[in-house]
C-alpha positions in Angstrom: 34.7 -80.0 134.5 33.9 -76.9 133.1 33.2 -73.9 135.7 29.9 -73.4 134.3 28.9 -76.9 135.0 26.6 -77.7 137.7 27.1 -81.0 139.7 25.1 -81.5 142.5 26.4 -82.4 146.0 24.7 -85.5 145.9 26.1 -86.9 142.6 29.1 -88.8 142.2 31.8 -88.2 139.4 34.5 -90.8 139.4 37.9 -91.1 137.3 38.5 -89.2 134.3 35.3 -87.2 133.2 34.8 -84.2 131.0 31.4 -82.3 132.0 31.0 -79.4 129.1 29.6 -75.8 129.7 26.0 -75.4 130.7 25.6 -79.2 131.8 23.6 -80.4 135.0 23.8 -83.2 137.1 21.3 -84.1 139.2 21.0 -85.9 142.5 21.6 -89.7 142.8 23.3 -89.7 139.2 27.0 -91.7 138.9 29.4 -90.8 136.0 32.3 -93.4 136.0 35.0 -92.2 133.8 36.3 -92.3 131.1 33.5 -90.8 130.2 32.6 -87.1 128.1 29.4 -85.1 128.5 28.9 -82.4 126.2 27.6 -78.6 126.7 24.0 -77.7 127.9 23.3 -81.3 128.6 21.1 -82.9 131.8 21.9 -85.8 133.7 18.8 -86.9 135.5 18.2 -88.1 138.8 19.7 -91.9 139.4 21.1 -91.8 136.3 24.3 -94.2 135.8 26.8 -93.2 132.5 30.1 -95.4 132.7 32.7 -97.4 130.9 34.0 -95.1 128.1 30.8 -93.6 127.4 30.6 -90.0 125.6 26.9 -88.1 125.3 26.5 -85.1 123.0 25.4 -81.4 123.5 22.2 -80.8 124.4 21.1 -84.4 125.4 18.7 -85.2 128.2 19.8 -88.4 130.0 16.6 -88.6 131.8 15.5 -90.5 135.4 16.6 -93.8 135.8 19.0 -94.4 132.2 21.9 -96.1 132.4 24.9 -95.7 129.4 27.4 -98.1 129.3 30.3 -98.4 126.5 28.1 -96.3 124.2 28.3 -93.4 122.1 25.1 -90.7 122.1 24.8 -87.7 119.9 23.5 -84.5 120.5 19.7 -83.3 120.8 18.7 -87.1 122.3 16.1 -87.6 125.0 16.5 -90.7 127.2 14.1 -91.8 130.1 14.3 -95.1 132.3 16.4 -96.8 129.3 19.6 -99.2 129.1 21.5 -98.3 126.4 24.6 -100.5 126.3 27.7 -100.9 123.9 25.9 -98.9 121.2 25.8 -95.9 118.8 22.8 -93.4 119.0 23.3 -90.7 116.5 21.6 -86.8 116.8 18.2 -86.1 117.6 17.1 -89.4 118.4 14.5 -89.9 121.2 13.6 -93.2 123.2 10.3 -93.8 125.2 10.4 -95.0 128.9 11.6 -98.6 129.1 13.2 -98.9 125.8 16.7 -101.1 126.0 19.5 -101.8 123.3 20.4 -105.6 124.4 23.8 -106.2 124.0 24.6 -109.7 124.9 23.4 -112.9 123.3 21.9 -115.8 124.8 24.5 -118.3 123.7 27.3 -115.9 124.2 28.9 -115.9 121.1 29.9 -112.7 119.2 27.6 -110.2 117.8 26.8 -110.1 114.0 26.1 -107.3 112.0 24.4 -107.2 108.6 26.3 -105.2 106.1 25.2 -105.5 102.2 23.0 -108.6 103.1 26.4 -110.3 104.6 26.8 -111.2 108.4 30.0 -110.1 109.4 31.0 -111.0 113.0 31.7 -107.9 115.3 34.5 -109.5 117.2 32.8 -108.7 120.2 30.5 -110.9 122.4 29.2 -107.2 123.7 27.7 -105.4 121.3 24.2 -103.6 121.1 22.3 -101.5 118.4 23.3 -99.0 116.0 20.8 -96.1 115.5 20.8 -93.3 112.6 19.8 -89.9 112.8 16.0 -88.5 114.0 14.9 -92.2 114.9 12.4 -92.9 117.6 11.3 -95.6 120.2 7.9 -96.4 121.7 7.7 -97.3 125.2 9.5 -100.9 126.1 11.1 -101.0 122.7 13.9 -103.8 122.5 16.7 -103.6 119.7 18.4 -106.9 120.0 22.2 -107.2 119.8 23.7 -106.0 116.5 20.4 -104.5 114.7 20.6 -101.3 112.8 18.0 -98.8 112.6 18.1 -96.3 109.5 17.6 -92.5 109.7 14.0 -91.0 110.2 12.9 -94.7 111.7 10.5 -95.5 114.5 10.5 -98.6 116.6 7.1 -98.4 117.9 5.9 -99.7 121.4 6.5 -103.2 123.0 8.3 -104.3 119.6 11.3 -106.5 119.7 13.5 -105.3 116.9 15.3 -108.8 115.3 16.3 -107.2 112.1 17.4 -104.2 110.7 14.9 -101.1 110.0 15.4 -99.5 106.9 15.3 -95.4 106.8 11.9 -93.7 107.0 9.9 -96.8 108.1 7.9 -97.6 111.4 7.5 -100.8 112.7 4.6 -101.6 115.0 2.9 -104.2 116.7 0.2 -105.5 114.8 -1.1 -109.0 116.7 0.9 -110.7 119.4 2.0 -114.1 119.2 4.1 -116.2 121.0 6.0 -119.6 120.4 7.3 -122.0 123.4 9.8 -124.6 122.5 12.4 -127.0 124.3 15.6 -124.8 125.7 18.6 -125.9 124.2 21.0 -123.3 124.9 23.5 -124.1 127.7 24.8 -121.3 129.7 28.4 -121.7 130.1 29.7 -120.9 134.3 33.1 -120.5 132.6 32.1 -117.5 130.3 29.9 -116.2 133.8 33.0 -116.0 135.9 35.4 -114.6 133.3 33.0 -111.7 132.8 32.5 -111.1 136.5 36.4 -110.9 136.5 36.8 -108.6 134.1 33.7 -106.3 135.4 35.6 -106.8 139.0 38.8 -105.3 137.0 37.2 -102.0 135.7 39.2 -99.2 137.3 37.1 -95.9 138.7 
């Protein structure tokens, strides 16, 4: 930890954690390494940053945000968000309640669309890829494997199923819901494996 960083006595820093110059970690926050937090950033109250996450410079990880196994750029602002297994580039801002979903209902590997082809990521946990200068509104949801191009906005209450091209904004025009039979079965063995993997995570 840099000597000019300020960490509250009521924050928890566990494992291999690097905190840069001028960064503040407030009461109730937990940073569980391996993790890196750059310079002049703020980690707010009741935040959780863990599992090989990296935060850039001049970023605000606002109240009650969880960042897990993700790469966050410089000059980003978050508030009451969940960011899991994702890449978020510089100068991005997420409205309260925005989440990056990182796990499919059918528990299969997440696919990413590249040049109109679906490529298997090889991972069952994979969130979103968000380019520079993007924003989301409150309660937006980015589904596993989606990409958001630079200078684009995902509006409030939008559930983003597909990639959003650069310089676009997507908004909810009129909500409609479809109810049909649930044909997805969840494997108890898969859940046991996930729990075992989580419990093996070293501080």
